[in-house]
C-alpha positions in Angstrom: -22.6 36.1 -14.2 -23.1 34.0 -11.1 -24.2 30.4 -11.7 -27.9 29.7 -11.5 -27.1 26.1 -10.4 -25.0 25.1 -7.4 -23.6 21.6 -7.9 -23.3 19.0 -5.2 -19.6 19.8 -4.8 -20.4 23.5 -4.3 -23.0 22.8 -1.7 -20.7 20.3 0.1 -18.0 23.0 0.3 -20.5 25.5 1.6 -21.4 23.1 4.4 -24.8 22.3 2.9 -26.3 18.9 2.1 -25.9 17.3 5.5 -22.5 15.6 4.8 -19.6 16.1 7.2 -16.3 14.6 6.0 -14.3 15.9 8.9 -12.2 13.2 10.5 -13.3 10.7 7.8 -11.0 8.8 5.4 -12.2 9.7 2.0 -11.7 8.1 -1.5 -12.8 10.2 -4.5 -13.9 8.9 -7.8 -13.3 11.8 -10.1 -11.9 13.2 -13.4 -11.3 16.6 -14.9 -15.0 17.5 -14.5 -14.7 17.3 -10.7 -14.3 21.0 -10.2 -16.1 23.9 -8.6 -17.1 27.1 -10.3 -13.6 28.5 -9.7 -12.2 25.4 -11.5 -10.6 24.1 -8.3 -10.5 20.3 -8.3 -12.6 18.4 -5.8 -9.5 16.4 -4.7 -7.9 19.6 -3.4 -11.1 20.8 -1.7 -12.0 17.5 -0.1 -8.4 17.1 1.2 -9.2 20.2 3.3 -12.5 18.9 4.6 -11.4 15.4 5.6 -8.5 13.0 5.1 -8.2 12.2 1.3 -6.6 8.8 1.2 -7.2 7.6 -2.4 -8.3 8.7 -5.9 -10.0 6.5 -8.5 -10.2 7.3 -12.2 -13.0 6.0 -14.5 -12.7 5.3 -18.2 -10.4 7.9 -19.9 -8.5 8.2 -16.6 -8.5 10.6 -13.8 -6.9 13.2 -16.1 -9.3 12.5 -18.9 -6.6 12.0 -21.5 -7.1 8.3 -22.5 -9.2 7.4 -25.6 -12.3 5.3 -25.4 -11.8 1.7 -24.5 -8.1 2.4 -23.8 -6.9 0.6 -20.7 -5.4 2.8 -18.1 -3.0 0.8 -16.0 -1.1 3.5 -14.1 -2.6 6.7 -12.8 -1.1 9.7 -11.1 -3.1 12.5 -9.4 -0.6 14.8 -7.8 -2.3 14.9 -4.4 0.2 12.6 -2.7 -2.3 9.7 -2.3 -2.6 6.4 -4.1 -4.4 6.6 -7.5 -6.3 3.6 -8.9 -7.7 3.0 -12.3 -11.2 1.8 -12.7 -10.7 1.0 -16.4 -7.9 -1.4 -17.0 -7.4 -4.3 -19.3 -9.9 -6.7 -17.7 -13.6 -6.6 -16.7 -12.5 -7.1 -13.1 -10.7 -3.8 -13.2 -14.0 -1.9 -13.6 -14.7 -2.3 -9.8 -12.5 -1.1 -7.0 -10.6 -3.9 -5.3 -11.0 -4.6 -1.7 -7.3 -3.7 -1.1 -7.7 -0.3 -2.8 -10.5 0.5 -0.3 -8.7 -0.7 2.7 -9.0 2.0 5.5 -11.6 4.0 3.5 -14.6 5.3 5.5 -16.5 6.9 2.6 -16.3 7.0 -1.2 -17.3 10.3 -2.9 -18.4 10.2 -6.5 -18.2 13.5 -8.4 -18.2 13.2 -12.2 -20.2 15.0 -14.8 -22.3 12.6 -16.8 -23.7 13.4 -20.2 -27.2 11.9 -20.0 -26.8 8.9 -22.2 -26.9 5.2 -21.1 -23.8 4.2 -23.0 -21.6 6.7 -21.1 -19.8 4.5 -18.6 -19.3 6.9 -15.7 -22.6 6.1 -14.0 -21.9 2.4 -14.3 -18.5 2.9 -12.6 -20.6 4.6 -9.9 -22.9 1.6 -9.6 -20.1 -1.0 -9.5 -18.4 1.0 -6.8 -21.7 1.2 -4.8 -21.9 -2.6 -5.0 -18.4 -3.0 -3.6 -19.0 -0.4 -0.9 -22.2 -2.2 0.2 -20.3 -5.4 0.6 -17.5 -3.8 2.6 -19.7 -1.5 4.7 -18.3 1.7 3.3 -20.5 4.8 3.0 -21.1 6.3 -0.5 -21.8 10.0 -1.3 -22.8 11.3 -4.8 -22.2 15.0 -5.4 -24.8 15.6 -8.0 -24.4 17.6 -11.2 -26.8 18.6 -14.1 -27.8 16.3 -16.9 -26.4 18.6 -19.7 -29.1 17.5 -22.2 -32.0 18.1 -19.8 -34.1 15.9 -17.6 -37.4 15.7 -19.4 -37.0 13.8 -22.6 -36.6 10.0 -22.6 -35.8 8.2 -25.8 -35.0 4.5 -26.5 -36.0 1.2 -25.2 -35.1 -1.3 -22.4 -32.1 -3.6 -22.4 -33.2 -7.1 -23.1 -32.2 -10.0 -20.8 -28.6 -11.1 -21.6 -27.6 -7.8 -23.3 -26.4 -5.9 -20.2 -22.8 -4.7 -20.3 -20.6 -1.8 -19.3 -22.6 0.4 -21.7 -25.8 -0.5 -19.7 -25.5 -2.5 -16.4 -29.2 -1.9 -15.7 -32.0 -1.6 -18.2 -32.8 2.0 -19.2 -33.4 3.9 -22.4 -30.5 5.3 -24.4 -31.5 8.9 -23.4 -32.6 8.6 -19.8 -33.1 12.2 -18.6 -31.7 11.5 -15.1 -28.8 12.8 -13.1 -26.1 10.7 -11.5 -27.7 11.2 -8.2 -31.1 9.9 -9.4 -29.5 6.9 -11.1 -27.6 6.1 -7.8 -30.9 6.3 -5.9 -32.6 4.1 -8.5 -29.9 1.4 -8.5 -29.6 1.5 -4.7 -33.3 0.7 -4.3 -33.7 -1.7 -7.2 -30.7 -3.7 -6.3 -31.5 -3.7 -2.6 -28.0 -2.6 -1.6 -27.2 -2.5 2.1 -25.4 0.8 1.7 -25.4 4.2 3.4 -26.1 6.3 0.3 -26.2 10.1 0.5 -26.8 12.4 -2.4 -25.8 16.0 -2.1 -28.4 17.5 -4.3 -28.0 20.5 -6.6 -29.7 23.8 -5.9 -31.4 25.7 -8.7 -31.5 23.0 -11.3 -34.8 22.0 -13.0 -35.3 19.4 -15.7 -36.0 21.8 -18.5 -32.6 23.5 -18.3 -30.1 23.4 -21.1 -26.5 23.3 -19.9 -26.0 26.9 -20.9 -28.7 27.9 -18.5 -26.9 26.5 -15.5 -24.0 29.0 -15.5 -21.6 26.2 -14.7 -18.3 25.7 -16.6 -18.2 23.0 -19.2 -15.2 20.8 -18.7 -14.7 18.0 -21.3 -15.7 14.8 -19.5 -13.9 12.7 -22.1 -11.6 13.4 -25.1 -14.4 13.2 -27.6 -17.0 15.2 -25.7 -15.7 18.7 -26.4 -19.0 20.6 -26.1 -22.6 20.3 -24.8 -23.6 20.1 -28.5 -21.7 16.8 -28.6 -23.6 15.5 -25.6 -26.9 16.3 -27.3 -26.2 14.2 -30.3 -24.4 11.4 -28.5 -27.5 9.3 -27.5 -27.9 8.4 -31.1 -24.5 8.8 -32.6 -22.8 6.5 -30.2 -24.6 3.7 -32.0 -22.1 4.1 -34.8 -19.4 2.6 -32.6 -21.1 -0.7 -33.4 -20.7 -0.2 -37.1 -17.9 0.4 -39.7 -19.2 4.0 -40.1 -16.9 6.7 -38.7 -18.6 8.7 -35.9 -16.2 11.5 -36.4 -13.5 10.5 -33.9 -10.2 12.1 -35.0 -12.0 15.3 -36.0 -12.9 18.4 -34.1 -16.7 17.6 -34.2 -16.9 14.0 -33.1 -20.4 12.5 -33.2 -21.8 15.6 -35.0 -20.2 14.4 -38.2 -20.2 10.9 -39.6 -19.5 9.0 -42.8 -17.2 6.6 -44.6 -15.0 6.6 -47.8 -17.8 4.9 -49.8 -20.6 7.3 -49.0 -22.0 9.8 -51.5 -22.9 12.8 -49.4 -25.7 14.2 -51.5 -27.5 10.8 -51.7 -27.2 10.5 -47.9 -28.5 14.0 -47.2 -31.5 13.4 -49.6 -32.4 10.1 -47.9 -32.3 11.7 -44.4 -34.2 14.8 -45.5 -37.0 12.6 -46.8 -37.6 11.2 -43.3 -38.3 14.8 -42.0 -36.5 14.2 -38.7 -37.5 16.8 -36.1 -35.3 19.6 -35.0 -32.3 18.8 -37.2 -30.8 19.5 -40.6 -28.0 17.8 -42.5 -25.1 19.2 -44.4 -22.9 17.3 -46.8 -19.3 17.2 -45.5 -15.9 15.5 -46.0 -13.4 14.8 -43.3 -10.1 12.9 -42.8 -9.9 11.3 -39.3 -6.5 11.7 -37.6 -7.1 8.5 -35.6 -9.6 5.6 -35.2 -11.7 4.4 -38.1 -10.3 5.4 -41.5 -7.3 7.2 -40.1 -5.8 9.3 -42.8 -8.5 8.4 -45.3 -10.9 10.9 -46.9 -14.5 10.2 -45.5 -17.7 11.6 -47.0 -20.9 12.0 -45.0 -23.0 14.5 -43.1 -22.9 16.9 -40.3 -26.0 17.3 -38.1 -27.1 20.8 -37.3 -29.6 20.8 -34.5 -31.9 23.9 -34.8 -34.6 22.9 -32.2 -33.2 21.0 -29.2 -36.6 20.6 -27.7 -38.0 18.7 -30.7 -34.8 16.9 -31.7 -34.7 13.2 -31.2 -31.0 12.1 -31.1 -31.7 8.4 -30.9 -34.0 8.3 -33.8 -31.5 10.5 -35.8 -28.6 8.1 -35.0 -30.7 5.1 -36.1 -31.7 7.0 -39.2 -28.0 7.6 -40.2 -27.1 3.9 -39.7 -30.3 2.8 -41.5 -29.8 5.1 -44.5 -26.1 4.2 -45.0 -27.0 0.5 -44.8 -29.9 0.9 -47.2 -27.9 2.9 -49.8 -24.6 1.0 -49.6 -25.4 -2.5 -48.3 -22.3 -4.0 -49.9 -19.8 -1.7 -48.2 -21.7 -1.2 -44.9 -20.5 -3.4 -42.0 -21.3 -4.1 -38.4 -18.5 -4.1 -35.8 -17.4 -7.7 -35.3 -14.7 -7.5 -32.7 -14.9 -7.2 -28.9 -16.6 -4.2 -27.4 -16.4 -3.2 -23.7 -15.1 -6.6 -22.6 -17.8 -8.5 -24.5 -16.8 -10.6 -27.5 -19.8 -12.9 -28.0 -22.5 -10.3 -28.7 -22.3 -7.8 -31.5 -21.3 -4.3 -30.3 -24.4 -2.7 -32.0 -26.7 -5.0 -30.0 -25.0 -4.0 -26.7 -25.5 -0.4 -27.6 -29.1 -0.9 -28.8 -30.0 -3.2 -25.9 -30.9 -6.2 -28.0 -30.7 -7.7 -31.5 -34.1 -6.4 -32.8 -32.8 -3.1 -34.2 -29.8 -4.6 -36.1 -32.0 -7.5 -37.4 -34.6 -5.0 -38.5 -32.1 -2.9 -40.4 -30.7 -6.0 -42.1 -34.2 -7.2 -43.0 -35.0 -3.9 -44.8 -37.5 -2.5 -42.2 -38.6 1.1 -42.7 -37.4 3.8 -40.2 -40.9 4.1 -38.8 -41.0 0.4 -38.2 -37.7 0.5 -36.4 -38.9 3.3 -34.2 -41.8 1.2 -33.1 -39.5 -1.4 -31.6 -38.4 0.9 -28.7 -41.6 2.9 -28.0 -43.1 0.5 -25.4 -39.9 0.3 -23.4 -39.6 4.1 -23.6 -43.1 4.7 -22.3 -42.7 2.2 -19.5 -39.5 3.7 -18.3 -40.9 7.2 -18.5 -43.5 6.2 -16.0 -41.3 4.0 -13.8 -38.6 6.6 -13.3 -40.9 9.0 -11.6 -40.3 7.2 -8.3 -36.6 8.0 -8.4 -36.5 11.6 -9.6 -35.2 14.3 -7.2 -35.7 17.5 -9.1 -38.9 19.2 -10.4 
């Protein structure tokens, strides 16, 4: 079956989108998702359109083999050009250095995002845009689908002082935008003096599930194996800010969660009582091969989404944290060590965009009371984002 959607890369290779790389010195920000429908990597294709002079890899590396928050110090790409990491051991490493962009005429960004504010690739894009604006280097985004759709928005704003690499600009946890739309938004909001071009997709509309696009799914990171993972991620990434396992070290990360002290039937009952839309819960046990509780038997739940249009991933993720905290307050813990280069703010607060949610859970607020804390920001963003949307 031919794909219904033509990505920005496909349109660039077809000579569409108004971008000509011939005779220009090009740097590509990419990873394993930077492929066309024949699975040929953008680095190989772009090298034939212009002069590829550098490659940049985001978090997880240009090969996508590094685990989350694992510094990538040395990269190799196999195209015979310098390869630079944009996720090293320091916060400064997140932006391309002036030296790495020496002699570059245009930076091309082609990475598949997953539609959640925590996912760092779009922030790598924004940081690179800032540097290119300062250096007078053009910037091109080859747009790709939001795999969890472009209509639903869920979660609140980021409060002042809580911005980080899991949210450099204030937006809900599920934003419903593409990388190209976020680039357009950041470009205007930050007033960047930058020549920004977006090679738009053809055939994508905001209601599409990823399966509808006809495009190949390539794992954008080691713990994002399927589009199903991307769907639950806007809520389940919150567990990174707790002592609860989010299922890393298993074959269904983010879909399963738990801890050694959890009693599965009690957790399932508590979640079922909340009547969360579009999802059911199954009691499960798992033994992570790495990360939290490596080698220990964990007990918890697996989410089974049966209605993706009604499903609310952020509410569901909050509900799991809330329920485990409520049922096992003595064993539950918040992550206390540094997260994404920040050590003086709790990781959960960075993920949630402020302290209100964590403080509410600690104070014994009901799930409905917690949900009210993000409704105003959610509604405001839903209206504000209309100005930056590209696709119907």
